[in-house]
C-alpha positions as MATLAB code, in Angstrom:
seq = 'MDFEESEEHGLIRAAVRKVCAGFPDEYWSKCDADHEFPWAFYDAMAAAGWIGVAIPEAYGGSGRGITEASIVLGEVAASGAAMNGATPLHLSMFGMEPVVKFGSEAMKQKYLPDVARGALHVAFGVTEPDAGTDTTSISTFARRDGDHYIVRGRKVWTTKALQSARVLLLVRTTPRDQVARRTDGMTLLLAELTRPEVAISPIDKVGRNAVATCEVVYDDLPVHVTDRVGEEGKGFQYLLAGLNAERVLIASEAIGIGRAALRRAVDYANERVVFGRPIGKNQGVAFPLGEARMRLDAAELMVRKAAWLLDHGRPCGAEANMAKWLAADAAFQAADQAMQTHGGFGYAREYHVERYWREARLMRIAPISQEMILNYVTEHVLGLPRSY';
ca = [
     -19.624    3.589  -17.796;
     -16.890    4.948  -20.236;
     -14.100    2.505  -21.628;
     -13.003    4.374  -24.349;
      -8.918    5.801  -23.297;
      -8.725    9.288  -23.011;
      -6.142   11.249  -25.966;
      -4.244   12.346  -22.640;
      -3.516    8.543  -21.579;
      -2.601    6.964  -25.455;
      -0.265    9.563  -25.372;
       1.398    8.996  -22.049;
       1.551    5.443  -23.767;
       3.401    6.780  -26.793;
       5.473    8.586  -25.089;
       6.792    5.770  -22.343;
       7.088    3.343  -25.790;
       9.458    5.146  -27.190;
      11.679    5.658  -24.372;
      11.313    2.294  -23.579;
      12.217    1.370  -26.506;
      15.715    2.147  -26.836;
      15.981   -0.118  -23.871;
      15.357   -4.097  -25.432;
      15.240   -7.287  -23.888;
      19.079   -7.724  -24.307;
      19.713   -4.407  -21.647;
      17.684   -5.329  -19.358;
      19.317   -8.944  -19.198;
      22.684   -7.929  -18.539;
      21.645   -5.098  -16.137;
      20.071   -8.452  -14.462;
      23.155  -10.549  -14.473;
      25.263   -7.765  -13.491;
      23.121   -6.617  -10.815;
      24.085   -3.204  -12.188;
      21.513   -0.031  -11.805;
      20.071    0.946  -15.013;
      21.083    3.887  -14.621;
      21.115    4.923  -18.182;
      17.571    4.478  -17.949;
      16.633    6.069  -15.434;
      18.395    8.936  -16.271;
      16.286    8.750  -20.320;
      12.663    8.753  -17.899;
      14.179   11.357  -15.632;
      14.801   13.656  -18.656;
      11.408   13.165  -20.429;
      10.034   13.764  -16.682;
       8.577   10.623  -15.756;
       9.385   10.583  -12.313;
       7.146   12.958  -11.154;
       4.003   12.498  -13.185;
       2.127   12.107  -10.068;
       4.313   14.848   -7.590;
       2.081   18.419   -7.531;
       3.149   20.948  -10.764;
       3.326   23.803   -7.294;
       6.674   21.361   -6.788;
       7.864   20.091  -10.118;
       5.356   17.168  -11.254;
       3.721   17.069  -13.731;
       0.492   16.776  -11.218;
      -1.370   13.960  -12.463;
      -2.761   11.099  -10.627;
      -1.946    7.305   -9.473;
      -3.751    6.584  -13.007;
      -1.515    8.505  -15.148;
       1.330    6.882  -13.029;
       0.159    3.008  -13.440;
       0.462    3.553  -16.744;
       3.636    4.669  -16.999;
       5.204    1.640  -14.969;
       2.479   -1.038  -16.471;
       3.980    0.305  -20.143;
       7.261    0.262  -18.944;
       6.974   -3.329  -17.388;
       5.524   -4.394  -20.445;
       8.624   -3.280  -22.400;
      10.806   -6.161  -21.604;
      11.468   -4.253  -18.341;
       9.908   -5.835  -15.733;
      10.254   -5.172  -12.174;
      14.364   -3.681  -12.806;
      12.845   -1.104  -14.948;
       9.440   -0.252  -13.176;
      11.869   -0.395   -9.543;
      13.422    2.577   -9.720;
      10.622    4.777  -11.083;
       7.517    3.426   -8.550;
       9.136    4.691   -5.329;
       9.923    7.668   -6.222;
       6.391    7.885   -8.078;
       4.194    6.539   -4.761;
       6.990    6.311   -1.769;
       6.675   10.664   -1.292;
       2.985   10.236   -1.477;
       2.863   11.173    2.621;
       5.305   14.117    1.904;
       2.322   15.327   -0.198;
       0.213   14.738    1.950;
       0.998   15.412    5.796;
       4.267   16.808    5.168;
       5.124   20.784    6.182;
       5.018   23.087    2.861;
       9.602   23.627    3.990;
       9.464   20.104    3.241;
       7.959   20.143    0.128;
       9.856   22.504   -0.645;
      13.244   21.071    0.321;
      12.795   17.693   -1.447;
       9.879   17.295   -3.970;
      11.720   19.015   -7.103;
      13.971   16.964   -6.701;
      12.687   14.254   -6.061;
      10.105   14.972   -9.215;
      13.657   15.465  -11.572;
      14.780   12.414  -10.395;
      17.933   14.120   -8.609;
      17.079   12.877   -5.614;
      16.631    8.592   -4.539;
      14.614    8.382   -1.232;
      14.276    4.385   -0.269;
      11.292    2.650    2.425;
      12.207    2.006    5.617;
       9.238    0.121    6.324;
      10.159   -3.955    7.261;
      12.244   -4.911   10.518;
      13.556   -8.509   10.373;
      11.069   -9.429   13.182;
       8.541   -7.953   12.563;
       7.524   -8.594    9.071;
       4.055   -8.166    7.823;
       3.383   -7.105   11.752;
       4.183   -3.415   10.886;
       3.211   -2.873   15.220;
       5.801   -4.461   16.160;
       9.016   -2.856   14.702;
      11.542   -2.014   17.037;
      13.616    0.688   15.339;
      13.410    3.368   18.188;
      13.794    7.681   17.603;
      14.324    8.871   21.283;
      14.647   12.561   20.976;
      17.047   14.694   21.758;
      17.075   18.556   21.279;
      16.198   18.868   17.541;
      16.608   15.610   16.817;
      15.683   12.533   16.857;
      18.494    9.563   17.822;
      17.795    6.122   15.430;
      18.240    2.989   16.509;
      17.806   -0.313   14.891;
      17.336   -2.837   11.857;
      15.334   -2.842    8.805;
      15.531   -4.824    5.776;
      13.901   -5.305    2.652;
      14.551   -2.126    1.845;
      15.013   -1.521   -1.868;
      17.127    1.007   -3.564;
      19.319    1.941   -0.764;
      22.455    2.126   -2.393;
      20.581    4.783   -4.357;
      19.303    6.647   -2.409;
      20.178    9.755   -0.367;
      16.944    9.295    2.076;
      14.657    7.375    3.535;
      11.180    7.070    4.750;
      11.455    5.330    7.628;
       9.112    4.617    9.963;
      10.183    4.498   13.467;
       8.951    3.553   17.516;
       8.499    6.973   19.358;
       6.663    5.771   22.257;
       7.626    2.067   22.950;
       4.127    0.272   22.587;
       3.577   -1.205   25.830;
       3.143    2.744   26.518;
       0.147    3.325   23.780;
      -3.511    2.744   23.695;
      -3.824    1.342   20.532;
      -1.109   -0.794   18.515;
      -0.977    1.722   15.482;
      -0.241    5.039   17.950;
       4.023    5.780   18.704;
       4.913    5.459   15.402;
       6.348    7.931   13.587;
       7.463    9.043    9.789;
      10.959   10.473    9.098;
      12.294   11.560    5.962;
      16.185   10.618    7.179;
      19.594   10.491    5.694;
      21.385    7.223    3.778;
      24.687    8.235    3.278;
      25.846    8.837    7.058;
      28.647    6.367    8.964;
      25.963    5.879   10.970;
      23.946    3.740    8.963;
      25.214    0.677    7.007;
      23.840   -1.013    4.418;
      23.984   -4.804    2.893;
      22.897   -6.028    0.404;
      20.475   -8.892    0.211;
      20.670  -11.914   -2.585;
      17.959  -12.633   -3.942;
      16.467  -14.649   -6.706;
      15.387  -11.117   -9.522;
      15.360   -8.225  -10.104;
      18.804   -7.189   -9.519;
      19.827   -4.544  -11.205;
      17.712   -3.387   -7.436;
      19.231   -3.920   -4.895;
      16.810   -4.370   -1.289;
      19.331   -4.232    1.413;
      19.901   -4.957    4.525;
      20.344   -1.392    7.267;
      21.023   -1.285    9.814;
      21.201    2.482   12.173;
      23.189    2.688   14.758;
      22.370    6.660   16.477;
      21.196    7.689   13.361;
      20.325   12.073   14.129;
      17.704   12.973   11.988;
      16.543   16.830   12.285;
      12.752   17.019   13.643;
      12.550   19.368   10.666;
      12.919   16.008    8.672;
       9.868   14.671    9.845;
       6.528   13.737    8.577;
       3.517   15.473   10.198;
       3.115   14.955   13.948;
       4.760   12.511   15.970;
       3.411    9.518   16.908;
       1.226    9.047   13.410;
       3.244    7.946   11.116;
       1.097    4.527   11.158;
      -1.875    6.865    9.904;
       0.623    8.467    7.251;
       2.167    5.387    6.477;
      -1.335    4.083    5.688;
      -2.399    6.535    2.331;
      -0.282    6.101    0.359;
      -0.334    2.049    0.176;
      -3.229    1.896   -1.582;
      -1.595    4.171   -4.377;
       1.098    1.119   -4.129;
      -1.147   -1.372   -4.221;
      -2.526    0.061   -7.633;
       1.246    0.617   -8.696;
       2.366   -2.608   -8.392;
      -0.704   -3.649   -9.499;
      -0.226   -2.255  -13.533;
       3.540   -2.886  -13.427;
       2.635   -6.597  -12.492;
       0.523   -7.124  -16.056;
       3.030   -5.826  -17.967;
       5.105   -8.523  -16.939;
       2.234  -10.537  -17.381;
       2.639   -8.884  -20.934;
       5.790   -9.243  -22.036;
       5.708  -12.601  -21.415;
       2.708  -13.574  -23.068;
       4.051  -11.796  -25.962;
       7.337  -13.617  -25.665;
       5.046  -16.529  -26.315;
       3.246  -16.187  -28.609;
       5.661  -15.256  -30.975;
       7.515  -18.600  -29.837;
       3.770  -20.824  -30.333;
       4.166  -19.127  -33.776;
       7.398  -19.780  -35.410;
       8.167  -22.581  -33.136;
       7.521  -25.478  -35.223;
       7.816  -28.996  -33.856;
       5.860  -32.445  -36.161;
       5.875  -30.624  -39.418;
       3.311  -27.417  -36.988;
       3.650  -24.847  -35.786;
       3.043  -25.431  -31.710;
       0.588  -22.651  -31.280;
      -1.576  -24.496  -33.349;
      -2.135  -27.403  -30.876;
      -4.589  -26.706  -28.059;
      -2.803  -27.757  -25.303;
      -0.597  -24.522  -26.017;
      -3.002  -21.884  -26.996;
      -5.861  -22.062  -24.878;
      -3.609  -21.613  -21.240;
      -2.124  -18.639  -23.953;
      -5.503  -17.420  -24.065;
      -6.257  -17.756  -21.101;
      -3.616  -15.740  -20.017;
      -4.578  -13.055  -21.907;
      -8.376  -12.849  -21.099;
      -6.946  -13.127  -17.167;
      -4.954  -10.308  -17.793;
      -7.666   -8.173  -19.199;
     -10.020   -8.654  -16.646;
      -7.624   -7.551  -13.673;
      -6.429   -4.420  -15.372;
     -10.591   -3.464  -15.801;
     -10.019   -3.975  -11.384;
      -6.799   -1.460  -11.561;
      -7.758    0.924  -13.283;
     -11.387    1.055  -11.589;
      -9.171    0.816   -8.150;
      -6.933    4.069  -10.036;
     -10.459    6.128  -10.626;
     -11.612    5.551   -7.066;
      -8.381    6.570   -5.763;
      -7.664    9.725   -8.189;
     -11.326   11.007   -6.911;
     -10.884   10.572   -3.778;
     -13.334    8.416   -3.058;
     -12.528    4.310   -0.645;
     -11.401    1.875   -2.775;
      -9.070    0.139   -0.295;
     -11.198   -3.075   -1.313;
     -11.054   -2.436   -4.684;
      -6.620   -1.452   -4.586;
      -6.398   -4.984   -2.659;
      -8.390   -7.081   -5.447;
      -6.565   -5.530   -8.373;
      -3.098   -6.390   -6.776;
      -4.424   -9.951   -5.975;
      -5.318  -10.367   -9.362;
      -2.992   -9.135  -11.228;
      -0.075  -10.853   -9.169;
      -2.346  -13.805  -10.045;
      -3.058  -13.960  -13.379;
       0.868  -12.023  -13.987;
       2.769  -15.354  -12.161;
       0.010  -17.213  -14.282;
       0.803  -15.825  -17.779;
       4.700  -16.075  -16.584;
       4.298  -19.393  -15.755;
       2.585  -20.362  -19.293;
       5.449  -18.428  -21.326;
       8.156  -20.763  -19.376;
       6.007  -23.896  -20.583;
       5.699  -22.670  -23.506;
       8.929  -22.513  -24.523;
       9.880  -25.783  -23.234;
      13.070  -26.307  -22.735;
      13.757  -22.992  -23.677;
      11.627  -21.072  -21.469;
      15.406  -22.073  -18.936;
      17.504  -20.574  -21.322;
      18.235  -17.148  -20.538;
      18.212  -15.539  -24.308;
      14.825  -16.047  -24.631;
      13.965  -13.990  -21.267;
      10.807  -15.411  -19.909;
      13.055  -16.931  -16.998;
      13.961  -13.391  -16.135;
       9.856  -12.713  -16.578;
       8.699  -15.273  -14.109;
      11.341  -14.790  -11.261;
       9.894  -11.070  -11.448;
       6.508  -12.749  -11.158;
       6.536  -14.772   -8.538;
       7.869  -11.389   -7.161;
       4.611   -9.794   -7.202;
       3.179  -12.893   -5.184;
       4.753  -11.952   -2.364;
       5.438   -8.199   -2.562;
       4.556   -5.858   -0.919;
       1.667   -7.448    0.714;
       1.724  -11.088    0.714;
      -1.496  -12.696   -1.000;
      -2.487  -14.481    1.521;
      -2.421  -10.895    3.509;
      -5.230   -9.733    0.662;
      -7.552  -12.272    1.327;
      -7.403  -11.503    4.744;
      -8.366   -8.018    4.106;
     -10.782   -9.112    1.305;
     -12.156  -11.387    4.400;
     -12.569   -9.427    7.025;
     -13.014   -6.191    5.502;
     -15.856   -6.841    2.534;
     -16.985  -10.481    3.704;
     -17.831   -9.201    7.263;
     -15.658  -12.255    8.039;
     -14.044  -12.413   12.013;
     -10.683  -11.146   11.830;
      -8.352  -14.293   11.424;
      -4.826  -12.843   12.521;
];
């Protein structure tokens, strides 16, 4: 077991940090406050080639793995960009995994090069108002009509829908009461979003406001059969193929937020003088920050393990889920302690930790809750009875 970082990974970190250095906390605070998509940052990362880091070279990407993608996103988040900076890149990195693995050659040739160079934004449409985490209960339906599917239904929490031309859309093509298994009969489509049959409404939310998350209504949207990913009825299995990658990337982003918050807290604890001494001299301030560092470092070890397993084609469901749980927990503890260290100033926007705190809290909910991960671990790792 070798813990020395490779030269390539070190160069990736340095290159991403160089791009991020041009976008300080003030840039991200303004984007968040103004609900403005960070186009300048996104374009800079696309120009540097980072959008396509995990897309195969044959389709215009760099052909690297989830390990490299996680390093990129972790560094972005740690720069102070947090989720406002990571999310615009994240969806292009992991979201197209089903297309890479199961799409037709024509589909890959048509879409992946544009995604890799940052010209094509793709959203992810799975969650529904009445289904939530119970994906098999979705009701958005696509009926076949000649060489098209006609899609009708409603999705929520579709991030980046306003900027995206396409959406990876999970639909039912066979009613749930007509399939042998509840995971059957679902199909994955790469549908258009910029059509009159699609209505997009941003959801007002607490944080990560530079990137809108939306309710999307599909009112008889036509989708050509050539824009179907893989076979009809196997969409749920294709979706699962990308979930472990998403867990790893989200975990790395969470750790990045935690590191940004911890950096701010340590600087403040060294500079803030109360009763004639820096507050960092007080164990009540220092010890929780030391604990935050240990939690972040421990979580990162699980992230690295899960990414390695994934990139080597090994089973990694348990590790990917554990990485997400541990990283989200550590990130929020670090951000919360950064708020506590700053005292009243932690609530002030100019110190930025309140933004980290809002975004770190999201990581314990999305894209899957901590409780659902515990369900997975207790059932599939410990062998306890299924609880839901």
